C-alpha positions in Angstrom: 0.0 0.0 -0.1 1.4 3.5 -1.1 1.5 6.6 1.1 -1.1 8.3 -0.8 -3.7 5.3 -1.0 -3.6 4.7 2.6 -3.8 8.5 3.4 -6.9 8.3 1.1 -8.7 5.5 2.8 -7.9 7.0 6.3 -9.4 10.5 5.0 -12.4 8.8 3.6 -12.9 6.9 7.0 -12.5 9.8 8.9 -15.4 11.9 7.0 -17.8 8.8 7.2 -17.2 8.6 11.1 -18.2 12.1 11.2 -21.4 11.9 9.3 -24.6 12.0 11.1 -26.1 13.5 14.1 -23.6 14.9 16.7 -23.7 13.4 20.2 -26.5 14.9 22.1 -24.3 15.7 25.3 -20.5 16.2 25.5 -18.3 13.0 25.8 -17.4 12.1 29.4 -13.9 12.6 30.7 -13.3 8.8 30.9 -14.0 8.3 27.3 -12.3 11.5 26.0 -9.3 10.4 28.0 -9.3 7.0 26.6 -10.0 8.0 23.0 -6.9 10.7 23.2 -4.7 7.9 24.9 -5.6 5.5 21.9 -4.5 8.2 19.4 -1.4 8.9 21.1 -0.7 5.3 21.2 -1.0 4.9 17.5 1.5 7.6 16.9 4.0 6.1 19.5 3.4 2.6 18.1 4.2 4.0 14.8 7.2 5.6 15.7 8.5 2.6 17.4 7.8 0.3 14.8 9.6 2.6 12.4 12.8 2.5 14.5 12.2 -1.4 14.6 12.2 -1.5 10.9 15.3 0.8 10.4 17.2 -1.8 12.8 16.0 -4.7 10.9 16.9 -3.3 7.5 20.4 -2.1 8.6 21.1 -5.6 10.0 20.1 -7.2 6.7 22.2 -5.0 4.6 19.0 -3.0 3.0 18.4 0.6 2.6 17.1 1.9 6.0 15.1 5.0 4.8 12.2 3.0 3.4 8.7 2.3 4.8 7.2 -1.0 4.1 3.7 -1.3 2.8 2.7 -3.6 5.5 3.7 -1.0 8.1 1.2 1.5 6.4 -1.5 -1.2 6.7 -0.9 -1.6 10.3 -1.3 2.3 10.7 -4.5 2.0 8.8 -5.8 -0.8 10.9 -4.9 0.8 14.1 -6.7 4.1 12.8 -10.1 2.1 12.0 -9.7 0.7 15.7 -9.5 4.3 17.0 -12.6 5.5 14.8 -14.8 2.2 15.6 -13.8 1.2 19.1 -13.1 4.4 20.9 -15.1 7.7 21.4 -12.8 9.7 19.2 -15.3 11.0 16.5 -17.6 12.2 19.1 -14.6 13.7 21.0 -13.8 15.6 18.0 -17.3 16.7 17.2 -17.6 17.9 20.8 -14.6 19.9 20.8 -14.3 20.9 17.2 -18.0 21.6 16.2 -17.0 22.9 12.6 -17.6 21.1 9.5 -14.4 20.2 7.6 -12.0 21.2 10.4 -13.5 18.3 12.4 -12.7 15.7 9.8 -9.0 17.2 9.5 -8.7 16.8 13.4 -10.0 13.5 13.4 -7.6 12.4 10.5 -4.6 14.0 12.5 -3.7 10.7 14.4 -3.3 8.8 10.9 -1.6 11.8 9.7 0.8 11.9 12.7 1.7 8.1 12.5 2.3 8.0 8.9 4.6 10.9 9.3 6.3 9.5 12.2 7.3 6.2 10.4 9.0 8.4 8.0 10.6 10.6 10.6 12.1 7.4 12.1 14.2 6.9 9.1 15.8 10.5 9.4 19.1 9.7 10.8 19.9 6.9 8.2 18.5 8.8 5.0 21.4 9.9 2.8 19.2 12.5 1.3 18.7 14.1 4.8 22.6 14.0 5.3 23.2 15.6 1.9 20.4 18.3 2.5 19.9 21.4 4.3 16.5 20.8 6.0 16.1 20.3 9.7 14.4 17.1 10.9 11.5 19.5 11.9 11.1 20.9 8.3 11.1 17.3 6.7 8.7 16.0 9.2 6.3 18.9 8.3 6.9 18.5 4.5 5.9 14.9 4.7 2.7 15.7 6.4 1.9 18.5 4.0 2.5 15.9 0.9 -0.1 13.5 2.6 -2.4 16.2 3.0 -2.4 16.9 -0.8 -4.7 13.7 -1.9 -6.9 14.0 1.3 -7.6 18.1 1.6 -10.4 17.4 -1.2 -12.2 15.1 1.2 -12.2 17.8 3.9 -13.5 20.3 1.5 -16.3 18.3 0.5 -17.2 17.4 4.2 -17.1 21.1 5.0 -19.6 21.7 2.1 -21.7 18.8 3.2 -21.7 20.1 6.9 -22.7 23.5 5.7 -25.6 21.9 3.5 -26.8 19.7 6.3 -27.4 23.1 8.4 -29.9 24.5 5.8 -33.0 22.4 6.3 -34.4 22.7 2.7 -31.0 21.4 1.5 -30.8 18.5 3.7 -34.4 17.6 3.2 -33.8 17.6 -0.7 -30.9 15.5 -0.6 -32.8 13.0 1.8 -35.9 12.9 -0.3 -34.4 12.7 -3.7 -31.8 10.0 -4.1 -30.7 11.1 -7.5 -29.8 14.9 -6.3 -27.7 13.4 -3.6 -25.7 11.5 -6.2 -25.5 14.4 -8.6 -24.3 16.7 -5.8 -21.6 14.1 -4.9 -20.3 13.9 -8.7 -20.5 17.5 -8.8 -18.5 17.9 -5.7 -15.9 15.2 -7.1 -15.8 17.5 -10.2 -15.1 20.8 -8.4 -12.5 19.5 -6.0 -10.6 17.7 -8.9 -10.7 20.9 -10.9 -9.2 22.7 -7.8 -6.7 20.2 -7.0 -3.9 22.1 -8.5 -4.6 25.0 -6.1 -4.6 22.9 -3.2 -1.2 21.2 -4.4 0.5 24.5 -4.9 -0.5 25.8 -1.7 0.6 22.5 0.5 3.6 21.7 -1.3 4.8 25.5 -2.0 5.2 25.3 -6.1 6.9 28.4 -7.5 7.1 29.3 -11.1 10.0 27.5 -12.8 12.6 30.3 -13.5 15.3 28.3 -15.7 15.0 30.1 -18.9 16.6 27.0 -20.9 14.0 24.4 -19.7 11.2 27.0 -19.5 11.8 27.7 -23.4 12.0 24.0 -24.1 8.7 23.3 -22.2 6.8 26.1 -23.9 7.7 25.0 -27.2 6.9 21.5 -26.7 3.4 22.7 -25.6 3.2 24.6 -28.9 4.0 21.7 -30.9 1.4 19.4 -29.4 -1.1 22.3 -29.2 -2.0 21.7 -25.4 -2.2 24.6 -23.0 -0.5 24.3 -19.4 -0.4 28.0 -17.7 1.4 26.8 -14.5 4.8 25.3 -14.8 6.1 24.8 -11.3 9.2 24.0 -9.4 8.7 22.4 -6.0 11.6 22.3 -3.2 12.1 19.3 -1.4 15.6 19.6 -0.2 16.6 17.2 -3.1 14.7 14.3 -1.2 12.0 13.6 -3.9 12.5 12.8 -7.4 8.9 13.4 -9.1 7.2 15.2 -11.4 3.0 15.2 -11.6 0.5 16.9 -13.9 -3.0 18.0 -12.5 -5.6 19.9 -13.7 -9.1 19.3 -15.3 -10.0 22.8 -16.3 -7.4 24.6 -18.8 -6.9 27.6 -16.7 -5.7 25.7 -13.8 -3.6 22.8 -15.6 -0.1 22.6 -14.0 3.0 20.7 -14.2 5.0 20.3 -11.1 8.7 19.0 -11.0 10.6 18.7 -7.8 14.1 20.3 -7.2 15.8 16.9 -7.3 14.4 15.9 -10.8 15.3 19.4 -12.3 18.9 19.1 -10.6 20.0 15.8 -11.3 18.6 15.1 -14.7 20.2 16.7 -17.9 18.4 18.6 -20.6 17.2 15.7 -22.7 16.0 13.9 -19.7 14.1 16.7 -18.2 12.2 17.2 -21.4 11.4 13.5 -21.7 9.9 13.6 -18.2 8.1 16.8 -19.1 6.6 15.1 -22.4 5.4 12.1 -20.2 3.5 14.5 -17.8 2.0 16.3 -20.8 1.0 12.9 -22.1 -1.4 12.5 -19.2 -3.0 15.7 -19.8 -3.4 15.3 -23.7 -4.7 11.8 -23.1 -7.4 13.1 -20.7 -6.2 10.7 -17.9 -7.6 12.7 -14.9 -11.1 13.1 -16.4 -10.8 9.2 -16.7 -9.8 8.8 -13.1 -12.7 11.1 -12.3 -15.1 9.2 -14.4 -14.0 5.8 -12.6 -14.6 7.3 -9.2 -18.0 8.8 -10.5 -19.0 5.3 -11.7 -18.4 3.9 -8.2 -20.6 6.5 -6.6 -23.2 6.1 -9.1 -23.1 2.4 -9.3 -23.1 2.1 -5.6 -26.4 4.0 -5.5 -27.9 2.3 -8.7 -27.4 -1.2 -7.3 -27.6 -1.0 -3.8 -31.3 -2.6 -3.4 -30.0 -5.5 -5.7 -27.0 -6.0 -3.4 -29.4 -5.9 -0.4 -31.9 -8.4 -2.0 -29.3 -10.9 -3.0 -27.1 -10.8 0.3 -30.7 -11.0 2.1 -31.6 -14.2 0.2 -28.2 -15.6 0.8 -28.7 -14.7 4.6 -32.1 -16.2 4.7 -30.9 -19.6 3.3 -28.0 -19.7 5.5 -30.1 -18.8 8.8 -32.7 -21.3 7.8 -30.2 -24.2 7.3 -28.9 -23.4 10.8 -32.1 -23.1 12.3 -31.8 -19.9 13.5 -33.9 -17.4 11.3 -33.7 -14.4 13.6 -29.8 -14.4 12.5 -30.9 -13.9 8.8 -30.4 -10.2 9.1 -27.1 -10.3 11.0 -25.8 -12.5 8.3 -27.1 -10.5 5.2 -25.8 -7.3 6.7 -22.4 -9.1 7.6 -22.4 -10.4 3.8 -23.3 -7.2 2.3 -20.6 -5.2 4.2 -18.0 -8.0 3.1 -18.9 -7.3 -0.4 -18.8 -3.5 -0.2 -15.4 -3.5 1.2 -14.2 -6.1 -1.3 -15.6 -4.1 -4.4 -14.0 -0.8 -2.6 -10.5 -2.3 -2.3 -10.8 -4.1 -5.6 -11.9 -0.9 -7.4 -8.9 0.9 -5.7 -6.5 -1.7 -6.9 -8.0 -1.7 -10.4 -7.8 2.0 -10.6 -4.5 2.6 -9.1 -2.8 -0.5 -10.0 -4.1 -2.1 -13.3 -5.3 1.0 -15.0 -2.7 3.4 -13.5 0.1 1.3 -15.0 -1.4 1.0 -18.5 -2.2 4.8 -18.3 1.5 5.6 -17.6 2.6 3.4 -20.3 0.1 5.6 -22.8 1.9 8.4 -21.6 5.3 7.0 -22.3 4.2 6.1 -25.9 3.1 9.6 -26.4 6.0 11.2 -25.1 8.2 9.0 -27.5 6.1 9.9 -30.5 6.0 13.6 -29.5 10.0 13.9 -29.1 10.1 12.3 -32.4 12.5 9.5 -31.6 11.8 6.6 -29.5 15.5 5.9 -28.8 16.1 9.5 -27.2 13.1 8.9 -25.0 14.4 5.5 -23.9 18.0 6.9 -23.0 16.1 9.6 -21.2 14.2 6.9 -19.3 17.5 4.9 -18.6 19.1 8.2 -17.3 16.2 9.0 -14.8 16.5 5.5 -13.5 20.2 5.8 -12.9 19.5 9.1 -10.9 16.4 7.7 -9.1 18.1 4.5 -7.7 17.2 0.8 -7.6 13.4 1.6 -6.7 13.0 2.8 -10.3 13.9 -0.8 -11.8 11.0 -2.4 -10.0 7.5 -2.8 -11.1 5.5 -0.7 -8.7 1.9 -0.4 -7.9 1.2 2.6 -10.2 4.2 2.5 -12.7 5.9 -0.6 -14.4 9.8 -0.5 -13.7 12.1 1.3 -16.0 13.3 -1.9 -17.8 9.9 -2.9 -18.9 8.9 0.6 -19.8 11.8 0.7 -22.1 10.9 -2.7 -23.3 7.4 -1.7 -24.1 8.5 1.6 -25.8 10.9 0.1 -28.2 8.5 -2.9 -29.1 5.7 -0.4 -30.0 8.2 1.7 -32.0 9.6 -1.3 -33.9 6.3 -3.4 -34.3 2.9 -1.6 -35.4 1.1 -4.7 -34.3 2.5 -4.4 -30.7 1.5 -0.6 -30.6 -2.1 -1.4 -32.0 -2.3 -3.9 -29.1 -1.5 -1.3 -26.8 -3.8 1.1 -28.4 -7.0 -1.6 -28.1 -6.1 -1.9 -24.4 -6.4 1.8 -23.8 -9.6 2.2 -25.8 -11.0 -0.8 -23.7 -10.1 0.6 -20.4 -12.0 4.0 -21.5 -14.9 1.7 -22.8 -15.1 -0.1 -19.8 -15.0 3.0 -17.4 -17.6 4.9 -19.4 -19.7 2.1 -20.0 -20.3 1.3 -16.3 -20.8 4.8 -15.6 -23.5 5.1 -18.4 -25.1 2.0 -17.4 -25.3 3.0 -13.8 -26.7 6.5 -14.8 -29.5 4.7 -17.0 -30.2 2.6 -14.3 -30.8 5.3 -11.7 -32.6 7.3 -14.6 -35.3 4.5 -15.0 -36.2 5.1 -11.3 -36.3 8.7 -11.8 -40.1 9.3 -12.2 -40.9 7.1 -9.2 -38.1 8.8 -7.1 -39.4 12.0 -8.2 -43.1 11.2 -7.1 -42.0 9.7 -3.7 -39.5 12.3 -3.4 -42.2 14.9 -2.9 -43.5 12.9 0.0 -40.1 12.3 1.5 -39.3 16.0 1.2 -42.4 16.9 3.3 -41.7 14.2 5.9 -38.1 15.3 6.1 -39.0 18.9 6.7 -41.4 17.7 9.4 -38.4 15.8 11.2 -35.8 18.5 10.8 -38.0 21.4 11.9 -39.5 19.4 14.9 -38.3 20.4 18.5 -35.1 18.8 19.4 -35.3 15.4 21.5 -35.3 15.7 24.9 -33.0 14.2 27.7 -34.5 10.7 27.1 -34.5 10.8 23.1 -38.1 11.6 22.8 -39.2 14.2 20.5 -42.2 16.3 20.9 -44.9 16.6 18.1 -45.2 20.0 16.3 -49.2 19.8 15.3 -49.1 22.7 13.0 -46.0 21.3 11.1 -47.7 18.0 11.0 -51.0 18.9 9.7 -49.1 21.1 6.9 -47.2 17.9 6.1 -50.3 15.7 5.7 -51.8 18.4 3.4 -48.8 18.4 1.1 -49.0 14.4 1.0 -52.7 14.2 -0.1 -52.0 14.8 -3.6 -49.5 12.0 -3.8 -52.2 9.7 -2.5 -53.7 9.9 -6.0 -50.3 9.1 -7.9 -49.4 5.5 -8.3 -45.7 6.1 -8.3 -46.1 8.2 -4.9 -49.0 6.4 -3.4 -47.2 4.1 -1.4 -44.7 6.8 0.1 -47.3 9.1 0.9 -49.5 6.3 2.6 -46.6 5.1 4.6 -45.5 8.8 5.8 -49.1 10.0 6.2 -50.0 6.9 8.4 -46.8 7.8 10.5 -47.5 11.4 10.7 -51.1 10.6 11.7 -49.8 8.1 14.4 -47.6 11.0 15.7 -50.3 13.3 16.3 -52.4 10.4 17.7 -49.5 9.9 20.3 -49.5 13.6 20.9 -53.4 13.8 21.4 -53.1 11.0 24.0 -50.3 12.7 25.7 -52.3 15.9 26.1 -55.6 14.0 27.1 -57.5 14.8 23.9 -58.9 11.7 23.7 -61.8 12.5 21.1 -59.2 14.0 18.6 -56.9 10.8 19.1 -60.1 8.5 18.0 -60.5 10.9 14.9 -56.9 10.6 14.1 -56.9 6.8 14.3 -59.9 6.7 12.0 -58.0 8.9 9.5 -55.1 6.8 9.9 -57.3 3.8 8.9 -57.9 5.4 5.5 -54.4 5.8 4.4 -53.0 2.5 5.9 -51.7 -0.1 3.7 -51.3 -3.6 4.4 -47.6 -3.8 3.3 -46.7 -1.1 5.8 -45.3 -2.9 8.7 -44.9 -0.1 11.0 -48.3 1.3 10.2 -49.7 -2.1 11.2 -48.2 -2.3 14.4 -49.3 1.1 15.1 -52.7 0.6 14.5 -52.8 -2.5 16.8 -51.0 -0.8 19.6 -53.2 2.6 19.1 -56.4 0.3 19.6 -55.2 -1.3 22.8 -54.6 2.4 24.0 -58.0 3.2 23.4 -59.4 0.2 24.6 -57.6 0.8 28.1 -59.4 4.0 28.1 -63.0 3.3 27.0 -63.5 -0.4 26.0 -65.0 -3.2 28.3 -62.9 -5.6 30.0 -63.1 -8.5 27.6 -62.5 -5.9 24.6 -59.6 -4.4 26.4 -58.1 -7.9 27.4 -58.4 -9.0 23.7 -56.6 -5.7 22.1 -53.8 -6.2 24.9 -53.2 -9.7 24.0 -53.1 -8.7 20.2 -50.8 -5.7 21.3 -48.4 -8.1 23.2 -47.9 -10.1 19.9 -47.6 -7.1 17.7 -44.0 -6.1 18.5 -42.5 -9.4 18.0 -44.5 -9.6 14.7 -43.3 -6.3 13.6 -39.7 -7.2 14.4 -39.9 -10.4 12.5 -41.4 -8.6 9.3 -39.0 -5.7 9.5 -36.1 -8.3 9.7 -37.7 -10.3 6.6 -38.3 -7.3 4.4 -35.0 -5.6 5.3 -36.7 -2.6 6.6 -34.9 -0.1 8.7 -35.2 -0.6 12.4 -37.1 1.7 14.7 -35.9 4.5 16.8 -34.2 3.0 20.0 -35.6 5.5 22.4 -39.1 5.0 21.0 -38.6 1.1 20.7 -37.7 1.2 24.5 -40.6 3.3 25.5 -43.1 1.2 23.4 -41.8 -2.1 24.9 -42.5 -0.7 28.3 -45.7 0.6 27.2 -47.0 -2.9 26.1 -45.8 -4.4 29.2 -48.1 -1.7 31.1 -51.0 -2.5 29.0 -50.5 -6.2 29.6 -50.1 -5.7 33.4 -53.6 -3.6 33.4 -55.3 -6.1 31.3 -54.0 -9.2 33.3 -52.6 -10.9 30.3 -49.4 -12.6 30.3 -46.1 -10.3 29.8 -44.8 -10.0 26.4 -41.7 -11.9 25.1 -39.3 -10.2 22.9 -36.7 -11.6 20.4 -33.4 -9.9 21.3 -31.6 -11.1 18.1 -34.3 -9.1 15.8 -32.3 -6.2 15.3 -28.9 -7.6 16.2 -27.5 -6.5 12.7 -27.9 -2.8 13.6 -27.3 -3.1 17.1 -30.3 -1.4 17.9 -31.4 -3.6 20.9 -27.8 -4.2 22.1 -28.7 -2.4 25.2 -31.5 -4.7 25.9 -29.2 -7.9 26.1 -30.3 -10.2 28.8 -33.8 -8.9 28.9 -35.6 -11.4 26.4 -38.4 -11.7 29.1 -40.2 -8.6 30.6 -40.7 -9.7 34.3 -44.0 -10.0 35.4 -44.8 -6.9 37.4 -47.6 -4.9 38.6 -49.3 -2.1 36.6 -47.9 0.4 39.0 -44.4 -0.8 38.7 -45.0 -0.8 34.9 -46.4 2.7 35.1 -43.6 4.1 37.2 -41.1 3.1 34.6 -42.5 5.3 31.9 -42.1 8.9 31.3 -44.6 10.8 33.3 -45.8 13.2 30.5 -48.8 11.2 29.1 -52.3 11.9 30.5 -53.7 8.7 28.8 -51.7 6.4 31.3 -53.1 7.8 34.5 -56.5 7.9 33.1 -56.0 4.1 32.0 -54.6 3.6 35.5 -57.5 5.1 37.3 -60.1 3.3 35.1 -58.4 -0.2 35.2 -56.9 -0.4 38.7 -57.9 2.6 40.9 -56.7 0.7 43.9 -53.2 1.2 42.9 -53.4 5.1 42.9 -52.7 5.1 46.5 -50.0 3.1 48.4 -49.2 1.0 45.3 -48.0 4.0 43.3 -46.3 5.5 46.3 -44.1 2.1 46.7 -43.5 2.2 43.0 -42.1 5.6 42.9 -40.1 5.3 45.9 -38.6 1.9 44.5 -37.7 3.9 41.2 -36.5 7.0 43.2 -34.3 4.6 45.2 -32.8 2.8 42.1 -32.0 6.1 40.5 -30.5 7.5 43.4 -28.2 4.7 43.9 -27.3 4.7 40.1 -26.4 8.6 40.3 -24.4 7.9 43.7 -22.4 5.4 41.8 
């Protein structure tokens, strides 16, 4: 793994870890100290590993100033542990609540660890001994170099954080999947176009001053009719021999050449290197790379449902064979995650390995043609290898070694059939990349009418969610009745559109049940009955959550007004409804319910069961194991038998209907029974606080 690829993967992981809602409360001191200690340990272990690697290489008589790819992989694994096994993302979001900057701070441990490994080689690096930089200057330069390919991630993350702060924009991207994809691709294009600016700022590129080389380069550009405004020299204290072409937009195209490559190569060799870099621009390699990444983004969205269905079928089959149907969703999610990881790293290997090496060959062949003599270019390549050292002779991840490059250039110059085969390879790469991109875009386009129809409903629902009052300390959210009514009015036209009817019905039922819950809490029981009747007109049989909410609402109303037998039947049905919902959601691969709402609903069902005198409900703790929503309920498979007073005392005391139900169904408990229950609850909470 090269340094740039490791940094790109780490930056992407940092931005993903910081995506989503911020923590409701600051992270505790213990969790903060643990995360910071893990971050420091990552850096110290990298530095210690770097020193150990230097000792091993020196003992074996090999160059000590090299970092092995496995060392970079270890740093990456350690960084993933930091992001996923500690509170580091929440610590960063608590202390750095600024989009973009938070991702950069979260990325800092990996940046420091990767730079520390290089710093460990400093005393044994012959380039350091010949140069004038201090160790600190070299360390900071290494860190800046690693920021070059990662800065775009932080810029995009900053823009996304800003957009999330605008309710209309956030609701639009949530509602319209295609809009989210387009915004991602657009951001990719903008950031790629601005890469020359990032590169110049981070590595300190200065205009090339050598009049001889400057004249040669400009004459070559005129001959091949290609414009590159920025011809830059980068000072590296003679440590790095490299040249790079960047730029999608003509005004921002640039070729950067390091001081080492300009100082060690003669005029012919420098011209050959420049011709090779120009070849990347003339052959439009950067747009091809951007198209490849865009194909991954668009394809990921276009075929996500197909992947979910396929892994779901496999998970069901394995779970059935094992006799554990509740594990189906866990198996499916595990398989889906494995496929995504393999596809991502496989795509990166294909892009930066197979494709990159062949595009470098195309740039070589262009340079040999443009210079007018393949042997002149070959001699220049051999001179570059002599100056660069043994590393240039071996095949690398992104480049073939110089001997093979020389062989290819000579063979293509002598045999037109060889050149034709290479040209066919280049065309096939382009056809494959743009073919996948167009096919994925077509797949999304086929869903566009339905997405637009459903998107209107999702937009109203998202606005309702975003503009609702914030959750309280227990994670429950008050209902904005006026906003809910406006959302219902906006959804009604979609009930007549076949393409948006299902989304409108499900969202409409969900909003009506939110209003129903609010009415019960306020004691507006007549309004609650009317809202339930309205929900019956929008409910669909394939709406899993709507079906559960209807059963639960009927049990709630029966506790207030039904006869004993009716209430008992409704409470028994309610007792079975949540496990049935869990099973159906698992079977249909739907998203799990909100954890805070689920916990309250579980205890509410237990309360109704206690009031009706039916057996307490049983719950399946594996039902949402894949998403870890019920992780906090481990060991609570059975709700213990308890009195209605005990069940009532465990619920938030802001719902009028619960006290009315208790008064009607168990009035004797309103005296000493409730006092004992409250005293027991206060004692438990007090002991917990004291601990």
